[in-house]
N, C-alpha and C positions, 0 to 999 in steps of 0.2 A: 359654253363655252368646248371647243376643245382640248382635246385633252393633253398633255404640254409633257413632254421626260423631265424625268427626277433627275437624271444628269450621264452625265456620259459615260460611255460603257466603261471600264476599265481595258488595256489594251498592254498587252508587252512594250513594252519598250523597245526597239531596234538597236541589236548588241553590234558591237564592232570589234570583235577578236584583235589584240596590237601584244606587241613584247612591254611591261614594261617602262625597259631601261628604253625601246625606240619612242614615248610619251613622255621620256625623263629630259631627254637628246632636243624633242619639239621644242619644249619649251626653254631648254637650256639657248637652244638658236635664239630664239624668236626675244627672249631680255638680251642679249646681244646685242641686238639690233636695235632696243630702246635710246640707249642716244644721240642715234643718227637721226631716229624718226624723232625725238622733241627737237632736235635743232631745224628741222624742218618743220616742223607745225609752230614755233616762234620767228623761224622768216615772214611765213607770212599770216598772223595772228592779227598784225596793226590792222593790216588791209581787207580783213573777214572782219574786225570792228567796227572798224571804218562806216563799207558802207552796207553793213550789216548782210552780208552775202552768203552760204553755207560754204563751210569749206570742202569738198568735194575731193581735193588734193590730200589733205589729208587725213580725211577718209581712207579714202583709197592707200598714205603709208606704213596707217597704221596696220591696216589690212593682209596687207602685203608681207607686212612685219612679222606676222602670224597671232598679233595682236590682239584681233576682238573675240578672237576662236582661243583666245587662253586655257578659259574656263569648263569647255568640251569634254566634258567626264573622260574620261578613258575607256569608258565601256562602250565611247563612242567611237570610241577613232580618236577622240583629242586628245590635249596635253595635258588636261586635269589639274592645274592651277589650284592653290588652295587659296586662303583668304589672304595669306600672309606673302604669297606672288601678286595677288591682283591688287592689294596695298599698295606695295612697292610696283608698278608698273602706272597706277592710278596716279600716284602720286608726283612721277616723276612726267607726263605728260602732264598734269594741271602745272608744271616750268614750263612747256609748252606752247599750250592752246588750252584754256580751258575749258571753251565748247568740246572743242575735239572728245579732251578727255572727260567730259559729263555725259556725252552721247555713247563712248568704248563704256564707259561704266553701265548704265545703264542696259547695253545690250548686254557681257560681259554676267548683269546678276539673272541676266534671265535661261541662261549658261547653266551658270553654279546651278542655280536652284533645279534645272533638269538634273543638274548630276545627282543630287542631295531628294529629291522625293519626285522625279519626275510627272508634274504635274500636265507638262504638252502629250497629248493623246501621240500615238508612237509614228502614224502618215502622216500629222502638224509637222513633227519636227525633223522628221527623215528630209519634208521637204525643204524646210530651214536649214538645213547644213546642208541637202541638193545644191541652196542659192550660197549661201557661209561659201563653196566651194569656189564660187562662180563669183564674188565679189564681194565687195562690202553687204552685210546683209542684217540692216540695221534695226533692231528692236526697242519701239519704246512703250510703255507702258500711264492711259488717263486713267486714273482715278483724281475721286474725289477726294476736296482737302477735310483733315481732322473733323469731324463732327457736323461734317454736312454732307447730305444727300450725294447719290450719282446723280450725273447730268445730264445720263445717255440712259433712254431704259429700252426694253428685250420686250418685245409683240412677239410670241408666236405664231403664228400664219402661215397655215397648208402644214410645210414640210421640214419649214424652218425659225430660224428667230430673224427678227427684223428689230435694226438699231437704228433709233432716233433722238437727235441732242447736237446738243451741241459743247462741246469738250473744248479749254481756252489752254493757252500755253503748253501744248505739246512739244517738247524739242525735241531738233529734226524736223521737224512732219512734215514735210518736203520730200526726203528724203527715207523713208522709213520704208522697211520692207513688210515688216508685223507689226501693228499695233495692241496690244490686249488690255482693251476696253474694260472700265467697270459699270454695269450694265445693273437698274433694277427691274425686276422682271410687271408686266402686266400683268397676275396672275392674286386671286384673289389673297391667296399668303405670299406676300410678294417675295422675291427673295432678291439677293443681291452675289453675283461674282463678275469675273471676269467670262470678257466673248473674244480669242483669239482671231485678231480681224483682216485679212489683206489690204497694205495699203489703197491694194488697185483695183479694192472693191467696188461695184457698178453702186451710189449711196454716198458715196465718201467723196468727198471733196474736202480742201483746203484753201481757208483765207487768209489770205498773207499778207495780216495786220498786224503782227509782230512792231511793236518799236521799243525792245525792250532799255531797260538802262545798264546793264551788265548781260554775260552770256547772248549775246546779239549775232556771233557764229551761229550759235543752236538753233538759230530759225524756231525760237519757236510762237508754232504761226496756229490759232485756231481748228483744229477736226469736227468737221461738221457732217454728220451721219443722217442721211435723209431715208430711213428704209432698206440699210443694208443688210444682205441676208446671212446669217454665218447658220452654218448646218450642226444638227445637235453635237455631233465629234466633234467641238470649237469653240464647243456654252460649260467654261466649267464650273458648274454648279453644286450644289447641296441640298434635301432641304432642310437641316437646320438651318438655323446664324448662323454668320460669316463668324468666325472665331477673332481674337483679334490673331496678328504673324507672330508667326514664332518667330521666338526667343535668338534664332542659330538666324534665320532668315532676316528676323529688321538688322541684327549686327553687320551682317555679308552688306547690303543698303548703308548705314549710318558709317561704317568704319570704310566703304570706298569710296564714300562719297565723301567724309572728312579727308580723304587723304586726296581727294582732289582740292579742297578746299587747300588743306595746307600744301599742298605744289604750288599750286599760287599764292602763297603769301612768301613763300622761300626764293620765288621767281622774283618778287616788289621787291625783297630783302637784298637780294644779291643785286640788284639795278642799280640799288641806295646805297651800297656801300661800298659799290663801284663810282659811285657818283660823286660819293663824299672824300675817297678812296683820299689820302695825302694832309686831312685837318686833326689834326690830335686832340681834338677838342670834342668827337663825334667819338671815338673809338669808345669811350663805356659807357654810353648809352645803343650806337649798333651790336658790342658782345654784351649786353639786357636783352633786347632782338632775340640774338642767336643765341639768347643759352634762354630763353624761354623756348624759342620756337624750336629746338633744339628737342625738348623735353616733350614738347605735344609729340611732337611724330614720333620720340622712342614709347610711348603714352600708346598710339593710335598701333605700330610696328609693330607693340609685342604684347597688345592685345591679340590682333589679328596669331597673331603664333600660336599664342598659350589658346584660340577658339582653334584651331586646325586642329591643336591635343587635343583637347579636349572643350567638346562642343557647350558643354556648359560656364565657360567663360565669357560664355557671346551675354551673361546678362550683365556684362560692364558692360557693355557697346554705349548705351545710354551716358550712361555719368562722361566717360572718355570721350565718345564724341562735343558731349556741350562741353569741356573743360579745355578739347582742342578746337575745337570751333570758334569761342573767346579767345582763347589767342592769336588764331593766324589770323581775325580780324585784326585785334591790335594792335599787331607787329603790323598791318599797312596801314593803319592808321600813325600808328609812330613814328614808321617811315614815311609817310607824308611831311609833317611836321619839322622831321631831319633835314627833309631834303629843303623844304618850303613851294617856292611857287612852280618852279622848277618840276615839282613833282605832277602838277595839275594843267601841264603842257602837254598837250596832245599829240606832241612829236615824240612824245618819253613815253613809255608803257607800264609806267607808276597809277595814273590815273585809271589804266587801264585792271590793271586786274586790283585797284581802287572796285570796283564798278560791277568785276567780277566774283570779289568777295564778299560783295551784298547778297550779287544774285543767288549767290552756292547756298548761302546759309537758311535763306528762304529752299532750296530744296530739304532741307533735315529736320526734324522733330521741334517742335516750338518751344525755346525755354523755360517757360512756362507748367508747359506739359512735363516735362521733363522732369521738373522740381518737382513737383504734384505729386509725379506716380511715388518720386523718390521719397517726397516727406510723407506719404501715406503708408509707404513699408515698415516707417520709420515708428509714426502716430497709433498707427490702425487706429487711422478716422477718415 
């Protein structure tokens, strides 16, 4: 069997010197544009949901506002937004269009991880940044479900890896610039890692078969890999077994996606309150929903800010995301109960928010897994 590389060589990341004040100004400008972006997303969300069409214009709007690169590190010339600002942005985008918010979240998470640990090789990340200046450069991740082996295998052939397999439900598949594909190597001692694949690579095709219940604009199509070549510089592999995600990395993902969920729930409650305005009998139940949802928002935003100040706070993320996700889902369902049949009318947004909420929860860790881990920590068994 041909000798395969142990891992990608360490490469110094490209550094761009930028005045911190300039980065802060870029961040402020992006946040100032946020309300207008949310309004534009909301205006077309129903159309994309109904037709199952990709929200190219919405993603372009997010990009033009500087929100799609908000977490690019300052050493790379970006605003360097922390978790608190990221959660704030994604929560607001979730009010406009949950699908666009989800796609934005996936890309922001990649840039944030690069700012912290620089997993992307320098040349590839420099290329991503160049593409991001030219237009929206979405990045997606294809991972196997919890407890399942990767659906993609990597075979060493000549001077590169060849990826083969089918990965289901890849959000934004038709519009991604890059994919981070989890794959298992076909070696005597198999390794699992991420392979950075250009979306226009030979051997990569999109099967437009998605017909999802919610997040329909995210176009979660299947990705087919048939010998797609990946160089050694794009294979994030190690000889040691892949460990569980670092608590900080996991916290970023959990709180970011929970923020999208909370934004969707807030949009549902706002519409329901408008529908029920003037009916005194609904004041208390609507007030109860608002109080619970506000509490969940404070939990997520508060933990995000604490994590920026002290990364050790990230260990609280599984508990916070579980409680917040439950509250968001309950808020939408209770709002539907209050509005009655009007809430299920396709002419109104509430039923879309309900479907998006159901779909967003599948992006988060399963409740059973979170509760089991918490119980194990307490009981020691």
